[in-house]
N, CA, C and O atoms as a MOPAC input file, in Angstrom:
PM7 MOZYME 1SCF
protein

 N   -195.04700 1   147.77600 1  -105.44700 1
 C   -194.49500 1   147.58600 1  -106.73800 1
 C   -194.93600 1   146.99200 1  -107.85000 1
 O   -194.41100 1   147.11600 1  -108.95600 1
 N   -196.04600 1   146.24000 1  -107.55700 1
 C   -196.95700 1   145.69600 1  -108.72600 1
 C   -197.49400 1   146.88300 1  -109.15700 1
 O   -197.66300 1   147.06400 1  -110.36300 1
 N   -197.84900 1   147.89500 1  -108.17300 1
 C   -199.01000 1   149.13400 1  -108.98600 1
 C   -197.90600 1   149.77900 1  -109.82100 1
 O   -198.28800 1   150.27700 1  -110.87900 1
 N   -196.65600 1   149.85600 1  -109.54700 1
 C   -195.64500 1   150.77300 1  -110.45700 1
 C   -195.57100 1   149.97300 1  -111.82800 1
 O   -195.46600 1   150.61200 1  -112.87400 1
 N   -195.61800 1   148.73100 1  -111.83800 1
 C   -195.59200 1   147.83200 1  -112.91200 1
 C   -196.58300 1   148.01100 1  -113.70900 1
 O   -196.34700 1   148.23600 1  -114.89600 1
 N   -197.85300 1   147.95200 1  -113.25400 1
 C   -199.26000 1   148.01500 1  -113.99100 1
 C   -199.34300 1   149.40800 1  -114.39800 1
 O   -199.96200 1   149.65900 1  -115.43200 1
 N   -198.77800 1   150.40400 1  -113.69600 1
 C   -198.92800 1   151.68100 1  -114.29100 1
 C   -198.08500 1   152.26300 1  -115.36900 1
 O   -198.34000 1   153.26900 1  -116.03100 1
 N   -197.01500 1   151.46900 1  -115.45300 1
 C   -195.91600 1   151.92300 1  -116.42000 1
 C   -196.14100 1   151.90000 1  -117.87300 1
 O   -195.44700 1   152.63000 1  -118.58100 1
 N   -197.05600 1   151.12300 1  -118.40600 1
 C   -197.79000 1   151.41600 1  -119.78300 1
 C   -198.47200 1   152.49600 1  -119.98800 1
 O   -198.48800 1   153.10700 1  -121.05700 1
 N   -199.18400 1   152.85600 1  -118.80700 1
 C   -200.09000 1   154.27200 1  -119.02600 1
 C   -199.19100 1   155.57400 1  -118.94400 1
 O   -199.37900 1   156.60800 1  -119.58500 1
 N   -198.13800 1   155.31700 1  -117.99700 1
 C   -197.32600 1   156.68200 1  -117.86900 1
 C   -196.37500 1   156.50300 1  -119.38600 1
 O   -195.86400 1   157.48600 1  -119.92100 1
 N   -196.28600 1   155.52500 1  -119.77800 1
 C   -195.17300 1   155.66200 1  -121.11400 1
 C   -196.29300 1   156.45300 1  -122.25600 1
 O   -196.01800 1   157.32100 1  -123.08400 1
 N   -197.55600 1   155.84800 1  -121.97700 1
 C   -198.27300 1   156.19000 1  -123.25200 1
 C   -198.57800 1   157.85900 1  -123.06500 1
 O   -198.66900 1   158.53100 1  -124.09200 1
 N   -198.71400 1   158.43500 1  -121.89200 1
 C   -199.14300 1   159.60800 1  -121.31400 1
 C   -197.77400 1   160.65000 1  -121.90100 1
 O   -197.87800 1   161.73300 1  -122.47700 1
 N   -196.62900 1   159.97500 1  -121.56800 1
 C   -195.15800 1   160.80200 1  -121.93400 1
 C   -195.29400 1   160.92700 1  -123.28400 1
 O   -195.21100 1   162.04700 1  -123.78700 1
 N   -195.53900 1   159.71200 1  -124.12200 1
 C   -195.24700 1   159.98700 1  -125.53900 1
 C   -196.12400 1   160.59500 1  -126.26400 1
 O   -195.89000 1   160.88500 1  -127.43700 1
 N   -197.34700 1   160.89200 1  -125.61400 1
 C   -198.35900 1   161.60000 1  -126.30400 1
 C   -198.09000 1   163.24200 1  -126.07300 1
 O   -198.34500 1   164.13500 1  -126.88100 1
 N   -197.59700 1   163.35600 1  -124.95400 1
 C   -197.16000 1   164.87300 1  -124.45300 1
 C   -196.17200 1   165.15000 1  -125.28100 1
 O   -196.19100 1   166.25600 1  -125.82100 1
 N   -195.16600 1   164.29000 1  -125.55300 1
 C   -193.95500 1   164.65000 1  -126.30300 1
 C   -194.55900 1   164.86900 1  -127.94100 1
 O   -194.09000 1   165.72800 1  -128.68900 1
 N   -195.27000 1   164.27300 1  -128.19300 1
 C   -195.96800 1   164.40500 1  -129.82900 1
 C   -196.62000 1   165.73500 1  -129.68700 1
 O   -196.36900 1   166.59600 1  -130.53100 1
 N   -197.35100 1   165.96300 1  -128.80000 1
 C   -198.26900 1   167.27400 1  -128.96200 1
 C   -197.23400 1   168.56100 1  -128.47200 1
 O   -197.47100 1   169.71500 1  -128.82900 1
 N   -196.25800 1   168.26700 1  -127.75500 1
 C   -195.24700 1   169.57200 1  -127.67200 1
 C   -194.25000 1   169.62500 1  -128.78900 1
 O   -193.70900 1   170.71600 1  -128.96500 1
 N   -193.91000 1   168.61200 1  -129.59000 1
 C   -193.04000 1   168.61000 1  -130.64100 1
 C   -193.35500 1   169.35000 1  -131.90200 1
 O   -192.53900 1   169.87200 1  -132.66200 1
 N   -194.71500 1   169.31600 1  -132.01900 1
 C   -195.22400 1   170.49700 1  -133.11300 1
 C   -195.26300 1   171.99600 1  -132.55300 1
 O   -195.03700 1   172.90500 1  -133.35200 1
 N   -195.50300 1   172.25400 1  -131.39000 1
 C   -195.53000 1   173.61500 1  -130.83900 1
 C   -194.11500 1   174.36800 1  -130.59600 1
 O   -193.90500 1   175.58000 1  -130.62400 1
 N   -193.05800 1   173.14100 1  -130.31100 1
 C   -191.69200 1   173.82000 1  -129.68000 1
 C   -190.88700 1   173.99700 1  -130.99100 1
 O   -190.73800 1   173.13700 1  -131.85900 1
 N   -190.37400 1   175.31400 1  -130.98900 1
 C   -189.49300 1   175.90200 1  -132.04000 1
 C   -188.25400 1   176.26100 1  -131.75400 1
 O   -187.57300 1   176.91000 1  -132.54900 1
 N   -187.80600 1   175.85600 1  -130.52100 1
 C   -186.46200 1   176.28700 1  -130.16400 1
 C   -185.22400 1   175.65000 1  -131.10800 1
 O   -184.25400 1   176.27500 1  -131.53600 1
 N   -185.48700 1   174.44800 1  -131.28000 1
 C   -184.07400 1   173.99700 1  -132.13400 1
 C   -184.61500 1   173.94500 1  -133.69600 1
 O   -183.89900 1   173.37200 1  -134.51700 1
 N   -185.70400 1   174.45400 1  -134.06800 1
 C   -186.11100 1   174.54600 1  -135.62500 1
 C   -185.25300 1   175.42000 1  -136.38900 1
 O   -184.96000 1   174.93600 1  -137.48200 1
 N   -184.77300 1   176.52900 1  -136.16100 1
 C   -183.88400 1   177.38900 1  -136.87300 1
 C   -182.62200 1   176.74000 1  -136.92300 1
 O   -182.12700 1   176.76900 1  -138.04900 1
 N   -182.01000 1   176.21800 1  -136.13900 1
 C   -180.74100 1   175.38200 1  -136.30400 1
 C   -180.76900 1   174.29000 1  -137.43500 1
 O   -179.89500 1   174.08100 1  -138.27600 1
 N   -181.90400 1   173.67600 1  -137.27800 1
 C   -182.09000 1   172.37300 1  -138.35400 1
 C   -182.29600 1   173.01800 1  -139.67500 1
 O   -181.81200 1   172.44900 1  -140.65400 1
 N   -182.94600 1   174.12600 1  -139.83700 1
 C   -183.38800 1   174.85800 1  -141.06900 1
 C   -182.03500 1   175.43400 1  -141.64400 1
 O   -181.75800 1   175.31100 1  -142.83700 1
 N   -181.27800 1   176.01400 1  -140.82200 1
 C   -179.96800 1   176.56100 1  -141.41500 1
 C   -179.04600 1   175.41100 1  -141.81600 1
 O   -178.43900 1   175.49400 1  -142.88400 1
 N   -178.91300 1   174.41700 1  -141.08100 1
 C   -177.96200 1   173.08800 1  -141.56800 1
 C   -178.41900 1   172.69000 1  -142.73500 1
 O   -177.63700 1   172.36600 1  -143.62900 1
 N   -179.78100 1   172.65800 1  -142.89700 1
 C   -180.22200 1   171.94800 1  -144.17800 1
 C   -180.07400 1   172.77600 1  -145.45700 1
 O   -179.84100 1   172.28400 1  -146.56100 1
 N   -180.22800 1   174.04900 1  -145.21000 1
 C   -179.82300 1   175.16600 1  -146.43900 1
 C   -178.44400 1   174.99000 1  -146.52300 1
 O   -177.99900 1   174.56300 1  -147.58900 1
 N   -177.66900 1   175.23900 1  -145.59100 1
 C   -176.13600 1   175.22500 1  -145.95800 1
 C   -175.71400 1   173.71700 1  -146.44900 1
 O   -174.56000 1   173.62700 1  -146.86800 1
 N   -176.39000 1   172.69800 1  -146.44900 1
 C   -175.89700 1   171.19600 1  -147.18100 1
 C   -176.62000 1   171.54500 1  -148.43700 1
 O   -175.98900 1   171.13300 1  -149.41100 1
 N   -177.73100 1   172.16500 1  -148.75600 1
 C   -178.42000 1   172.26400 1  -149.95600 1
 C   -177.50000 1   173.47200 1  -150.94200 1
 O   -177.39500 1   173.40100 1  -152.16600 1
 N   -177.00700 1   174.35300 1  -150.23500 1
 C   -176.03500 1   175.29200 1  -151.13400 1
 C   -174.95900 1   174.69900 1  -151.36300 1
 O   -174.44100 1   174.86600 1  -152.46800 1
 N   -174.33700 1   173.85800 1  -150.40200 1
 C   -172.96000 1   173.06100 1  -150.62900 1
 C   -172.92900 1   172.21300 1  -151.77700 1
 O   -171.95300 1   172.13400 1  -152.52400 1
 N   -174.25300 1   171.42600 1  -151.95700 1
 C   -174.33800 1   170.53700 1  -152.86100 1
 C   -174.56900 1   171.18800 1  -154.23300 1
 O   -173.96500 1   170.80200 1  -155.23400 1
 N   -175.43500 1   172.15800 1  -154.24400 1
 C   -175.61900 1   172.87200 1  -155.62500 1
 C   -174.51500 1   173.38500 1  -155.95300 1
 O   -174.22500 1   173.15300 1  -157.12700 1
 N   -173.63100 1   174.11300 1  -155.27800 1
 C   -172.18100 1   174.76000 1  -155.74000 1
 C   -171.43000 1   173.49800 1  -156.16300 1
 O   -170.82900 1   173.63300 1  -157.22900 1
 N   -171.33300 1   172.41300 1  -155.63100 1
 C   -170.56900 1   171.18400 1  -156.39000 1
 C   -171.02400 1   170.89300 1  -157.51400 1
 O   -170.26200 1   170.78300 1  -158.47500 1
 N   -172.39400 1   170.70200 1  -157.63000 1
 C   -172.85700 1   170.37100 1  -158.88900 1
 C   -172.46900 1   171.33600 1  -160.10800 1
 O   -171.99000 1   171.02300 1  -161.19700 1
 N   -172.83600 1   172.67300 1  -159.58000 1
 C   -172.63200 1   173.49500 1  -160.70000 1
 C   -170.97800 1   173.46100 1  -161.10900 1
 O   -170.71400 1   173.39600 1  -162.31000 1
 N   -169.98500 1   173.49900 1  -160.23400 1
 C   -168.68100 1   173.30800 1  -160.18500 1
 C   -168.37900 1   172.28100 1  -161.25100 1
 O   -167.60700 1   172.44800 1  -162.19500 1
 N   -169.12300 1   171.14100 1  -160.96700 1
 C   -168.65500 1   170.12800 1  -161.82300 1
 C   -169.23900 1   170.07000 1  -163.18500 1
 O   -168.63900 1   169.45400 1  -164.06500 1
 N   -170.27300 1   170.61600 1  -163.40400 1
 C   -170.98800 1   170.67100 1  -164.62300 1
 C   -169.92500 1   171.71500 1  -165.46200 1
 O   -169.59800 1   171.39300 1  -166.60400 1
 N   -169.50800 1   172.71100 1  -164.98600 1
 C   -168.76300 1   173.74100 1  -165.88200 1
 C   -167.51400 1   173.36900 1  -165.75800 1
 O   -166.92600 1   173.80000 1  -166.74900 1
 N   -166.66200 1   172.70100 1  -164.95200 1
 C   -165.38700 1   172.25000 1  -165.19900 1
 C   -165.43700 1   171.23200 1  -166.10200 1
 O   -164.65700 1   171.21700 1  -167.05400 1
 N   -166.39100 1   170.23200 1  -165.90200 1
 C   -166.49900 1   168.85200 1  -166.58700 1
 C   -166.52700 1   169.37700 1  -168.39600 1
 O   -165.96600 1   168.70400 1  -169.26100 1
 N   -167.18900 1   170.51200 1  -168.66000 1
 C   -167.41000 1   171.10300 1  -169.92100 1
 C   -166.03500 1   171.51600 1  -170.17100 1
 O   -165.54700 1   171.16200 1  -171.24400 1
 N   -165.22300 1   172.30000 1  -169.25500 1
 C   -164.05000 1   172.81300 1  -169.57200 1
 C   -163.00100 1   171.81900 1  -170.14800 1
 O   -162.35000 1   171.92700 1  -171.18700 1
 N   -162.99600 1   170.78400 1  -169.18400 1
 C   -162.17400 1   169.45400 1  -169.21300 1
 C   -162.21900 1   168.86500 1  -170.47000 1
 O   -161.19800 1   168.64100 1  -171.11900 1
 N   -163.51700 1   168.55900 1  -170.91400 1
 C   -164.02000 1   168.00800 1  -172.15000 1
 C   -163.39900 1   168.61500 1  -173.27500 1
 O   -162.70800 1   168.00200 1  -174.08900 1
 N   -163.70200 1   170.04600 1  -173.31300 1
 C   -162.99800 1   170.86800 1  -174.29300 1
 C   -161.61200 1   170.85500 1  -174.44600 1
 O   -161.11600 1   170.61800 1  -175.54800 1
 N   -160.87700 1   171.10400 1  -173.37600 1
 C   -159.34800 1   170.96500 1  -173.23500 1
 C   -158.91200 1   169.64700 1  -173.60600 1
 O   -157.73100 1   169.56500 1  -173.94400 1
 N   -159.68500 1   168.47100 1  -173.62100 1
 C   -159.25900 1   166.82400 1  -173.77300 1
 C   -159.32400 1   167.12300 1  -175.44000 1
 O   -158.31800 1   166.84200 1  -176.09100 1
 N   -160.29800 1   167.59300 1  -176.01400 1
 C   -160.57200 1   167.56900 1  -177.43200 1
 C   -159.52000 1   168.23000 1  -178.18900 1
 O   -159.08100 1   167.87600 1  -179.28300 1
 N   -159.09100 1   169.43500 1  -177.34400 1
 C   -157.90400 1   170.21300 1  -178.08200 1
 C   -156.59700 1   169.52300 1  -178.22500 1
 O   -155.77600 1   169.52900 1  -179.14100 1
 N   -156.63000 1   168.82100 1  -176.86700 1
 C   -155.32200 1   168.16100 1  -176.42100 1
 C   -154.97600 1   167.00600 1  -177.65700 1
 O   -153.97700 1   166.93700 1  -178.37300 1
 N   -156.33000 1   166.03600 1  -177.61500 1
 C   -156.07400 1   164.89000 1  -178.79900 1
 C   -156.23900 1   165.33200 1  -179.89700 1
 O   -155.99900 1   164.48700 1  -180.76000 1
 N   -156.67800 1   166.69700 1  -180.44000 1
 C   -156.80200 1   166.99700 1  -181.78600 1
 C   -155.20800 1   167.37000 1  -182.10600 1
 O   -154.67000 1   167.13600 1  -183.18800 1
 N   -154.72100 1   167.83600 1  -181.25300 1
 C   -153.04000 1   168.54700 1  -181.46500 1
 C   -152.13600 1   167.37100 1  -181.69100 1
 O   -151.10800 1   167.33400 1  -182.36800 1
 N   -152.76900 1   166.32100 1  -180.92700 1
 C   -151.59300 1   165.05600 1  -180.80000 1
 C   -151.71700 1   164.39300 1  -182.38600 1
 O   -150.69700 1   163.95400 1  -182.91800 1
 N   -152.76600 1   164.36100 1  -182.95200 1
 C   -152.56100 1   163.94900 1  -184.45000 1
 C   -151.91900 1   164.75600 1  -185.52600 1
 O   -151.47100 1   164.27600 1  -186.56700 1
 N   -151.90700 1   165.95100 1  -185.21700 1
 C   -151.37500 1   166.66700 1  -185.85300 1
 C   -149.54900 1   166.89100 1  -185.85700 1
 O   -148.83500 1   167.35700 1  -186.74500 1
 N   -149.23700 1   166.42900 1  -184.68700 1
 C   -147.61400 1   166.76600 1  -184.36000 1
 C   -146.96800 1   165.10800 1  -185.45600 1
 O   -147.46100 1   163.98100 1  -185.50500 1
 N   -145.93800 1   165.58800 1  -186.04500 1
 C   -145.34500 1   164.40200 1  -186.52900 1
 C   -143.93400 1   164.29700 1  -186.35000 1
 O   -143.33500 1   163.29500 1  -186.74300 1

């Protein structure tokens, strides 16, 4: 029992270093992560583009509405 307790830190170190070494070489899940990041990036850029164009259009529309309001008697 004591032997297992004393070997535990060494086994944890070996497992962690093995995981780190294999993490750089393993490419199984990498493509899914890249696709997810790219989809999020495209969605954010689309929202920003729509926000800018829609904001300019709404600002112009509001200017027309408020300018027309002062001309109505």
